[in-house]
C-alpha positions in Angstrom: 21.0 -6.1 22.3 17.6 -6.3 24.0 14.9 -3.7 24.3 11.7 -4.2 26.4 12.7 -7.9 27.0 13.0 -8.9 23.4 16.1 -9.5 21.3 16.8 -7.3 18.3 18.5 -9.3 15.5 21.7 -7.8 14.2 22.9 -7.7 10.6 24.8 -11.0 11.0 21.7 -12.9 12.2 19.7 -11.3 9.3 22.2 -12.5 6.8 22.1 -16.0 8.3 18.4 -16.1 8.1 18.5 -15.1 4.4 21.0 -17.8 3.8 18.8 -20.3 5.6 15.9 -19.3 3.4 18.0 -19.6 0.3 19.2 -23.1 1.3 15.6 -24.2 2.1 14.2 -23.0 -1.2 17.4 -23.4 -3.3 15.6 -25.7 -5.8 12.8 -23.2 -6.3 15.2 -20.4 -7.0 17.1 -22.5 -9.5 13.9 -23.5 -11.2 12.7 -19.9 -11.4 16.1 -18.8 -12.9 15.9 -21.5 -15.5 12.4 -20.5 -16.5 13.4 -16.9 -16.8 16.3 -17.8 -19.1 14.0 -20.0 -21.2 11.4 -17.2 -21.5 14.1 -14.7 -22.5 15.4 -17.1 -25.2 11.8 -17.6 -26.4 11.1 -13.9 -26.6 14.4 -13.3 -28.4 13.9 -16.2 -30.9 10.3 -15.1 -31.7 11.4 -11.5 -32.4 14.1 -12.8 -34.7 12.0 -15.4 -36.6 8.9 -13.1 -36.9 6.7 -16.0 -37.9 3.9 -16.7 -35.4 3.0 -19.9 -37.2 6.3 -21.4 -36.2 6.9 -19.6 -32.9 4.3 -17.2 -31.5 5.3 -14.3 -29.4 5.6 -14.9 -25.7 3.0 -12.3 -24.9 0.5 -13.8 -27.3 1.0 -17.3 -25.9 0.8 -16.0 -22.3 -2.6 -14.4 -23.1 -3.9 -17.7 -24.6 -2.5 -19.6 -21.6 -4.3 -17.5 -19.0 -7.5 -17.3 -21.0 -7.5 -21.1 -21.3 -7.8 -21.6 -17.5 -11.1 -19.6 -17.6 -12.5 -21.1 -20.8 -15.4 -23.5 -19.9 -14.9 -25.6 -23.1 -11.2 -26.1 -22.4 -11.7 -26.9 -18.7 -14.5 -29.4 -19.4 -12.3 -31.2 -21.9 -9.5 -31.2 -19.4 -11.8 -32.7 -16.9 -12.8 -35.4 -19.4 -9.2 -36.2 -20.1 -8.4 -36.5 -16.3 -11.4 -38.8 -15.9 -10.0 -41.1 -18.6 -6.5 -41.1 -17.1 -7.8 -41.9 -13.7 -10.0 -44.7 -15.0 -7.2 -46.2 -17.1 -4.8 -45.9 -14.2 -7.1 -47.7 -11.8 -7.5 -50.6 -14.3 -3.8 -50.8 -14.6 -3.3 -50.7 -10.8 -5.9 -53.5 -10.2 -4.2 -55.7 -12.8 -0.6 -54.7 -12.5 0.1 -54.7 -8.8 -1.3 -58.2 -8.0 0.4 -59.5 -11.1 3.7 -58.0 -10.0 3.4 -59.4 -6.5 2.7 -62.8 -7.9 5.6 -62.7 -10.4 8.0 -61.3 -7.8 7.0 -63.9 -5.1 6.7 -67.0 -7.3 9.5 -68.2 -9.4 7.1 -70.4 -11.4 4.9 -67.4 -12.2 7.9 -65.3 -13.2 9.2 -68.0 -15.6 5.8 -68.5 -17.1 4.6 -64.9 -17.5 7.8 -62.8 -17.9 8.5 -63.8 -21.6 4.9 -62.9 -22.6 4.9 -59.7 -20.6 8.2 -58.5 -22.0 7.1 -59.3 -25.6 3.9 -57.3 -25.2 5.8 -54.5 -23.5 7.9 -53.9 -26.6 4.9 -53.1 -28.8 4.7 -49.3 -29.4 1.6 -47.9 -27.7 0.5 -46.3 -31.0 0.4 -49.7 -32.7 -2.5 -50.6 -30.4 -4.6 -47.7 -31.7 -6.2 -49.4 -34.7 -6.9 -52.6 -32.8 -8.4 -50.6 -29.8 -10.7 -48.7 -32.2 -11.9 -52.1 -33.7 -12.5 -53.5 -30.2 -14.1 -50.5 -28.5 -15.1 -48.1 -31.2 -14.5 -44.3 -31.0 -14.9 -42.6 -27.6 -13.7 -43.4 -24.1 -13.1 -47.1 -24.7 -9.9 -47.1 -26.8 -8.5 -44.1 -24.9 -8.9 -45.9 -21.5 -7.5 -49.1 -23.0 -4.4 -47.2 -24.3 -3.9 -45.5 -20.9 -4.1 -48.9 -19.1 -1.7 -50.5 -21.6 0.8 -47.7 -21.0 0.5 -47.7 -17.2 0.4 -51.4 -16.4 4.0 -52.3 -17.3 5.7 -49.7 -15.0 3.5 -51.0 -12.2 4.3 -54.7 -12.9 8.1 -54.1 -13.2 8.4 -51.9 -10.1 6.3 -54.2 -8.0 8.5 -57.2 -9.1 11.6 -55.2 -8.2 10.1 -54.4 -4.8 9.3 -57.9 -3.9 12.6 -59.3 -5.1 14.4 -56.6 -3.0 13.0 -57.9 0.3 15.6 -59.5 2.5 15.1 -63.3 2.6 15.7 -63.2 6.3 12.3 -61.7 6.8 10.7 -64.7 5.1 12.7 -67.1 7.2 11.9 -65.3 10.5 8.1 -65.3 9.6 8.1 -69.0 8.7 10.0 -69.9 11.9 7.2 -68.3 13.8 4.5 -70.2 12.0 3.3 -67.6 9.5 1.2 -68.8 6.6 1.7 -67.7 3.0 -1.2 -65.3 3.3 0.4 -63.8 6.5 3.8 -63.4 4.7 2.2 -61.7 1.7 0.1 -59.4 3.9 2.8 -58.5 6.5 6.0 -58.8 4.6 5.6 -58.8 0.8 3.1 -55.9 0.4 4.7 -53.5 3.0 8.3 -54.4 1.8 7.3 -53.7 -1.9 5.3 -50.6 -1.1 8.1 -48.0 -1.9 8.6 -49.6 -5.4 4.8 -49.9 -5.9 4.4 -46.2 -5.3 7.3 -45.4 -7.6 5.6 -47.6 -10.2 2.4 -45.5 -9.6 4.2 -42.3 -10.4 5.7 -43.7 -13.6 2.4 -45.3 -14.6 0.4 -42.1 -14.2 3.0 -40.2 -16.1 2.9 -42.7 -18.9 -0.9 -42.7 -18.9 -1.0 -38.9 -19.0 1.3 -38.8 -22.1 -0.5 -41.6 -23.8 -4.0 -40.1 -23.3 -3.0 -37.0 -25.2 -1.7 -39.1 -28.1 -4.8 -41.3 -28.0 -7.1 -38.3 -28.1 -5.4 -37.1 -31.3 -6.9 -40.1 -33.1 -9.4 -42.2 -31.2 -11.9 -39.6 -29.9 -13.6 -36.4 -30.8 -13.4 -34.8 -27.3 -10.7 -34.3 -24.7 -7.6 -32.2 -24.1 -5.6 -33.8 -26.9 -8.5 -33.3 -29.3 -8.3 -29.5 -28.5 -4.7 -29.6 -29.5 -5.5 -31.1 -32.9 -8.2 -28.5 -33.4 -5.8 -25.7 -32.6 -3.3 -27.2 -35.1 -5.9 -27.5 -37.8 -7.0 -23.9 -37.3 -3.3 -22.9 -37.4 -3.7 -21.3 -33.9 -0.1 -22.0 -32.8 -0.2 -19.7 -29.8 -3.2 -21.7 -28.4 -1.4 -24.9 -29.2 1.7 -23.8 -27.3 -0.6 -22.7 -24.4 -2.3 -26.1 -24.3 1.0 -27.9 -24.3 2.2 -25.9 -21.4 -1.1 -26.6 -19.6 -0.6 -30.3 -20.2 2.9 -30.2 -18.8 1.7 -28.3 -15.7 -1.2 -30.7 -15.0 1.1 -33.7 -15.4 3.6 -32.0 -13.0 0.8 -31.4 -10.5 -0.3 -35.0 -10.7 3.3 -36.2 -10.1 3.6 -33.9 -7.0 0.4 -35.5 -5.6 2.0 -38.9 -5.9 5.2 -37.7 -4.3 3.1 -36.4 -1.3 1.4 -39.7 -1.0 4.7 -41.5 -1.2 6.2 -39.3 1.5 3.1 -40.0 3.7 3.0 -43.8 3.2 6.8 -44.4 3.3 7.9 -41.6 5.6 10.9 -43.5 6.9 12.6 -43.1 3.5 12.7 -39.3 3.8 14.0 -38.9 7.3 17.7 -39.0 6.6 17.9 -37.2 3.3 16.4 -36.3 -0.1 14.4 -38.9 -1.9 12.5 -38.1 -5.0 12.0 -34.7 -6.6 
């Protein structure tokens, strides 16, 4: 039916549009549903336990959560922690990606370095805390070191996997056209390994974010993790829960940024379907 030259959608089209909207945002609806269920369970459990030291009421935690975003002390410490994470990640990237490219491209380098890398990788990150304090003292030094140690191995392993996954025919075709080793690395190895490198960046940043919170428990007197320790010492459990939720949301936001970068730099991987989350 048309009126004044424009079509008026009928009920069937309206239902179809609603269905399209649901299909487009299906994941968001499911996430919202899960969050609502978790909040209901939390509220019910807190009312049954009635011990705010173990599980604070949802309303109290929500108040602490929203207040924290406007607290200059908390936000300044969050900024300090983010600075440490980015610094440690950059150190890991500068070391890990070239090392992964070398080990993936050269069998000699792989045979020489892999046993050492795999041995160091098995050492728990918290085992490095006493040594990092001895080396760098208290402050940013040991924290950045621990972040770099956590982040470097996902970068190396994923870069190696990316290089080794390149079709050998690309190498053969480049050599047949007179390409040098530098040309092969620049035009084949790096672009071919880029999707795995970006995945390694996501994993490395996630590992760095988790490790910085743990490192700030021990090796520093400032930062987001240190605020959690202070809340625990003062028995302010609601604030501790709020800071933990903030930590999770910030980490989630960082991961979404890396996904956006990955989609931009390797857009061909996302044209035919769903990749990543």
